[in-house]
N, C-alpha and C positions, 0 to 999 in steps of 0.2 A: 664502545670501551666495555669489555667483560671483567668482573669481579667476583671475587669469593667470596662469599658469608659464613663465619660460623656465627650461626642462630640457636639463640634457646629453644625455639618453637619450633624446630629443626622437624621435631616428631609429627607436627602435622604434616608432615608432607612425608612420602615416600621416594627410597632410592630408587633411581631411574624415573621418577617424575616430572612430567616437562608442563609446568603452566602461565599461560599468558594472561596479563594484566594490563586495562589500559590506565595510561598515566591519566592523573587526574587534568592537567591541563589540555589533553586532549575532547574531554568529557563535553566541554563548553564551544569546542569549535563549529562554527555555523551549520558548515555542511553536515557534520554527523544530528546536530538537534531536527538539521531540514530533515533529513531519511528518517530518525526517529518519528517525525511526525507524518510523513508520507507513509510510512508502516502500520503506525497504529490508526490511520485514516481508512486506510486497505483493510483493515482487517475488520473493523467496525463496518464499513460499510457493504463486506461479505457477510457476515456475521450478524445483520442490522437486524434480520427476518425472526435471528433463533435470540433476539433478546440478552446477546452477551456483549456488553464491552468493555474494552479494554484501553488502560488509563499510562501505566507503564511496562513497558515490553519485558523486560525480565522478570520482572515481579507478579506479572500476570500470564505468563505462559509456562512458570515451571514446572508446574503440575500437571500438563498435557492436557486438560481441558481442551483450552482454546484450540491447539494442533490438533486436537482431536475432532474437533468441529469445524478446520479450515480444512482438515483430509478429506472427511466425509463428505463436503461442502465443494471443494474444488476439484478433489480425486475422483470422488466417486467411490471410497473407500470404506467401507462400513466394517469395524472391528469390534469385536465381542470384548468389552475394559468394561471395567466400571463404569460410570458418568460420575463420582464423584469420589475422588480419591483422597481419603482425609490424614491418614497414617504418611510418615515420610517413607516406608516401604513399599507401603501400597503402589504411591505416587510414581515410584522409582519403577516397579515392575510394566506398571500402565505405561510411562514415557518408555520403554524399552521396546513395547510391542510396536508403540506408534511410531518410532523411531525407525524403527525397520521395516516398517509400511514406507512408509513416508521414501526413506532412501530407496526404497526399490522404486516405487513409482517416482522416483525422481532422475533414477537409473543411475543412481552412485553407488559404487560398489565398496565393498568393507576396506580394502587395502588401498582406496584410490584418496590421493592428498585433499582433494574436497569433505571428504567424508570425516576426517580428522579435525576437520574445524568445530564440530561439534558433537556431545557424547550426552548419554543421559546422564552422566556424572556432571557433567557441566551444564547443562539446560536448568538442572534440577537447583545445584545450586546459584542461581541466579545469574549466572555468567554474562555481561551483556553482551559480549564480542562474538560469542560462538550462537547466542538466541540473533542477533545480526546478520551472521553469514548464514544460517539457514533460513531466516527468513527473506533473505535477496532470493537465496537458491530458489523457491517457494516463488516467488513474483514469477523469477526468469521462467519456470517451468509453467506456472497455470493462470497468469494475466500478462504478457510477453508487453504488450501495447503501452503498460502502465512502467512510464518512464520515472527511473531513479534520479536522486540528483549523483552526479558522477563525479568522480574525482576524490571521493570519500576515504580520507584515511586516518589513522590514527599511530601515535606511538604507543609501544607498548613495551613491558617489563616482559623478557623472558628466562624465567624461573626454573632453573635443572638440578634438581637434589643429587650429590652425589655423597661417596664416602667420606669426603672431604667439607662437606658442608654444602650450601647451596649458593652456585654458580649464575649471576644474572648478564644480562646483555639488553639493551636497549635496541628494537627493531622499528621498520614502518610496516604495520599492516595494512595491507589493503584492502576495501570493503566491497565498495562498487564498480564499476569500470573506467579506467585512466584514459579520458581521452587530452587530446592536446591542448585543447579551449581551459586555461587555468587562472582566469579570471575571475569565478566562483559561481555559485548555484543561479546566482541570477540571470548569466548568460546561457545557462544551461536550457534545453528542450523542454521543461518542466511545465513552463507556462506560456505556450506558444502565445497565446490571444494576448498575454500583458506584456509579452514583446513586438508584436502588433500595434497599441496601442500608443507606444514610445514613438512609435513614426510617425512623418507628418501626415497633415488631414488627407490627402491625394490619396495615399496610400492606405490609409485605413477606410477609406469610399472604397475602395477596390476592393478590397477584403470584404465589407458588408455587401459590394454590388453581388460576389460572389455566393455568398452564404444566401442572399434573398433569391437569386436563381435557383439555388438549389432546395429552399423551402417553397416557391412557388411553383415550380414543376412538379414537385410529390404534393402538394397540396390540389392541383389542378381537377383531381378526380371528387373532391369533392363540391370544387367549385368556392374556394377558399381563397383570397390574395391577402399576402402580408406586405403591407407600407414601413411598419414604425415596427423593428423587431422589438426592442425594450418593452413599449406598451402593450401591444397586442398579443405580449407573450407572459405576460405578468400575473395575467390569471390561470395559467396553464390550460385552459382549456386547447387552444391552437396544439401546443406543444403536446399535451396528451394524443388529438389527432395524427400529429403528423409522426407522432414515435407507432403510435398502429399501423398507419401505413408503411412506415420505414419497414416495422417489423414484421409487420407480415398478420396481424392478429387484431382483434376486436376488443374494445376497453367498454364492459358494458357501462350503461349510460350510469346506471343508478351507482357507480363506485366511484365519481364524479359529478361537480354543480358544473352543468353545462351553461349555465348563467349566473355566475358567481355575483354576488353585490357587496359581499363585506372583506373584510383582510384574511379573515380564520379562514374561508371558504376558499379564496386565493389559496392561501398558504397550503390547504390542505389539497389542493389540487397540484399545485407545484412539487410539493414532496411525494405526493404518488409516482410521478412520474420519474421524478428523481429513483426513488425506491424501486419503479419497473427497469430503469436504465444497469441499475446495480443488481439487482437479480439477473439480468442477460449479461452480465462482464463487463460492464461498462463504468471503469472509476473515475467518478470525476472529484480529483482535489482542490481541496478549498473553493468549494461553490456549494453555498448556503442558499436552501427556497427561501427565507428571507430578501435574501440580495435581490433574486428574479424580480420578486413581488415587488421590490422595490424600486425595478428599471435599472436594475446596475447594468450598465451597460457591458462592462468585463463579464459578468456571472454568467450572463444571456448569450454572450457571443461563445464561452468557454462547450456552455451544452449542446449548441450549434455545432460549432465547429467540430467537439466529439462526435457528433450524428455525422455531419457532413465527412469526416475522413472514414467513416466505418460503412457507410453506403454510397462514396461517389463512383464508385466502379460497378455497382449494380444495377 
């Protein structure tokens, strides 16, 4: 339904301007909440080595600092911009340079429909919708293996200013790919191991058998054999050795504890392993080093399954 509103606050807008605002009811939608969590974890794992931590997407990306580091880290694009822009004008100038370079790297032309989903003004004004559109496009470009929750849509109010006042219209805006599966994010492929663990014991055993075979085949050169996934990966030693074998490099022995005896030493090893995987472009969502040390079967299988998916054809 469309309506025309004569608003005393209209001077805050410009004639011809169009602006979209997410309806408050959509902000609590479970799929949107999950998408924000996945994107925050992706950014934090990507920029962990640079000690950058994001908590709220629209609040932490508006000044260009995080986007600048993401573009440099993922796209290899180095821009001559100030590291920290303090004033609003400086932030806008910095964002303009970053978004221009980012759009070019994403292959998005200035006149395309996709480019219209975000702008310097929208990002700087902490617009959540445009920030989400931009980050989803970046994930598709730089980390296509990261599975985002499907069917994320929000109800928006489209405001358009004309000489008569402000025209408003409700619309549905799609943020991630729409699939035929509408049963919710729990049935998506975001966590295949979680789905496996809901199956009967026979099918779980079949998946474990395949991972056992994969691990032992790649550890045979070191004359090591795994018979208990949770226990033998809990201290991080075999996990680090497996990563080195699969990725083709040697992890110096001084970098980890070869015979860990305390919880902190085990946690050091597992954290190092996950950091290495993150640095090599593998994003493991909802995997905590503490869980692996605690012999959590789901966390351990998620890491091994990710390695299996990455290297099964090599």
